[in-house]
N, C-alpha and C positions, 0 to 999 in steps of 0.2 A: 429395559433400557428406554429412556425418554428421548424423543426426537422432536425438535422444533423446526418448522418449515418457514422460510422467508421467501415470499414470492414478489416479483415485480408487478407493476400495476396493469400490465396488458392481459387481455382475456385468455391468450394461450397459456400463460403462466398459471392463471387461476385454474384452467382446465387440467393442466399437468399436476397441480397441487391436489386436486380432487382424486385423480387416479392414484397418485403416489400415496396419499393418505390411506386410501382403501387397501392398497397392496401392503403397506407397512403394518397396518392393524391386522390384516389377514396373516402376516408372517409372525405376529406375536409382539410387535413393538408398540409402545405407547406414544401417540402423537399428542403433544402438549402445547399450550400457549403460555405456560409458566416461564418465569425468568430462569428457573433452574432446569437444565436439561443436559443430556450427555452428548448428543450429536446435533449439530445445526446443518441444515441443508438449504442452500440458496437456489431458487428457481428463477432464472432470468439470465442477465449478462453479468459482466464484471462489476458493474455498479451495484447490483443486488448483493453480490458477494461482499463487497466493501461495506455496504449497509449492514449486513448480517454481523460482520466483525465488530463494527462500531457499536451497534445496538447491544452486542454481547459484552461490550467493554473489554475486548481483546482477552477474553477469559482463557487462561492457559490450561484449564482443566477440561475444556470442551473440545471435541473433534469436529472439524468443519469440512464440508465438501459442497460442490456446486453442480447443478444440472443446467447445461447450457441451452437457454432459450433466447439468447441474444445474438450478437453478430460475431465478433472475434472470439469472445469467450476464453481468454487466456487463463483465467482463474477457474473456469468452470469445466471440470474434467468429463462429466458424464453427459452423453447425448440422450435425448428423450427416448430413442428406441433401444437404449441400453438399460432402462430402469429396472426391468425384471431381473436381469442378470446381476445388476448392482445390488439389489435387495438380497439375492441368493448369497452373494459374496459377503454381504453385511451379516447375514445370519450365521455364516461359518467363520466369521472373523478373518476372512480371506482377503486381507489388504495390508498395505504398509502405512506407517505414520511418518510424515515429514514435518519438521519444525521450520517455521518461517519467522524471520526477524521482523520486528517493527520498531519504529522510532518513538522516542519520548522527547517532547518539545516543551521547553519552559520559556515563556515570553515575559520579560521584565519591562513593564511600562509604567513610568512615573512612580517607580518604587514598588509597584504591586506585581505579583507573579501570577501567571495563568498557565495551566498545563494542558497539553494536548497529546494525542497519540496518532500515529500514521502508519498504515501498512504499505502505502505506495511511495508518496513523496511529499515534500514541503517545498513550495515555491515562494521566494521572497522578492517583492518588487516595490518600486516607489508607487505610492498610492495613486498619483495622477498619471502613472505610466510614463513619467519623464525618466531621464537618465538617473540610474541609481548609483549611490556611492556607499560601499560597505567595506569595513575591515573584516577580514576572515581570519580567525585564529583556530589553531589546533592545539589543544591542551595548553592554552595561554600563549602560544608562540604564533607570531604573525605569519600566515601563509601568503596573503596578498592583500593589496588595497584595491578592491574590485571597483571597476567602472563599467557600466553596461546596462542592459535591460533588466537583469535580475539573476538570481542564483537559485538553483534547484538542488536539494539534497534528497536522494532517493535510496530506498532499500533495494536488496536484490529482487524482491517481487516487483517493485516499481521500476526497476531498470529496463523492463521491456515495454513500459508504457510511455508517458510523456518524456521521460528521460531519453529513450531511444530516439524519439522524434526530434529531440533537442540536440542530437549528435553525441549522446552519451553511449557508454558501452553496456552490453548485456553482462550482468554478473550471474554466473552459473549458480543454480540453486544448490544449497548446501554450504555455500560460502556466506559467512555472516560478516557483513561490512556495510559501510555507507559510501555513497558516491556523490561527489560534488560536481555539478555540471554548470558551467557558465552559460547564460542566455544572452546572445548577441554581445559578447564582451568587446570593449574598445581597447585596442592595442596599437599605439603609435608612439611618436617620440616624446609625447607629453605623459601619456598614461601607459603603464606596463601592467597588463592583466593577463592571467593565464587563459589560454584559448581552448584548452582541452580539459576533459574530466580528470578527476583524481580520486582514487579509491582509498578510503580511510579504514584502518582496522577497527574492529568492534570495541576495542578498549579505549578508543580516543573520544574526546569531547570536542564538538565543533561549536564555535561561537561566531555569530554574525552580528556586527555592531554597525548601525547606521552612523555615518559621519555627519558633520554639521550641514552639509549640502543636501542631506536626505533626512527628513524628519518623519513625515507620515508614510506608513508602510501598509501594503496589502499582503496578507499571508494567505496562501492557498494550501490547505491541508487535505490531501486526497480529493481535490476538486472543490472543496468547500471554502468559501471566502470568509476571512476574518480581518476586517480593516482595523488599523490602529492609528490613532492620531499622533502618538509619540511612542517610540520604542527605544529603550535603553540598550537591550541586547536580546538575542535569540540564542538559546542554548539547545543543541541537539545531540542525542546519543542513542545508541541501540539499547533497547531494554534488555535486562538480564532474563526476563521472561520471554517465551516464544509462544506463538499460537501453533496449534497442531492441526494439520490437514490430513484427510484420508487420501491415499493414493492407491489405485488399483495396481495389482502386481505387474501388469504390462506397461505401466506408466514409464515413459522415457523422456527426459527433458530435451535431449538432442532432437528427438523426433518431433517434440512439441514445437521447438523453435523452427524447424524446417517446415512443418505442416502449416503453422500459423503465419509465417512471414515469407516463405520462399516457394512453396509448392504451387 
C-alpha cells in the first residue's frame, strides 16, 4: 500500500514526517512522492489538509487522514502522540471510511467557462468590497435579489469554518447538502434580503448572477482568491463524487463539536 505525506512548512511538521516515515516503512508500508498513492496523510493544520485534497485533485479513489500539528485542527483527527496506535490500526484495517461532499464551481466570464472545486466554501464578493448585488437562483428559480457584503456557499465540512463565524449553521456530517449564508445582508424597506442561512439539497444547482450594479467580483475558494473583472454567472453544485477520509472507530462527530468549540 502506497502512502504519500503532505506536511506544513514548520519544523515540527518536518520532524513528525521523519518519524512517521520511519514507522510506516517499518510496518511494511511504502512511502512515496508519486502522484499515484492509496492513502494521503496531512501533517499540520486544516490548511495542510485542504492543500492535500487540492493537490490530489479531490481523488475519490484515495483515502485521506490528517495528523494535527496546527491549532484547532478540525479536519485533523490524529494527535502526534497517537501515531504509533494509528499505524497499528492502519495495519489491521481497523478504521471506518467516511465520505465527504465537495463543491463543483463553474464560472462563466465573458462567455468563457472556468471550473473549480471546493471542500470548504465559496465566498462571492464585490471586487472593491463595495455593496454587492446578486441574483440568487435555485434550479433556475429566483431565491432572492441579494444586497449586502457577499454570499457564502459552504459544504457540510466547511459549515464549521468561516460559515459558522458568519452566523451559519453546522451541518452534521453524513448529510450531503450545500448551505447559502448571507454576509452582512441589507434588509430594509428598499431591499428585501434573506438574513439567515438556507440549506440546499444535494440535487439542486445554485446560480449567483451579478446584477448591473456589480460587475467585478472576487471569488474566494477555500481561502484562495480568484478575481474576475466580469462575471456572467457562477454555478455551484455538489459533486456526485465524494472524497473518502479515514476515521478511527472511536471517532464521534458530536464529541468533536463539543471538544473543538465548547470545552
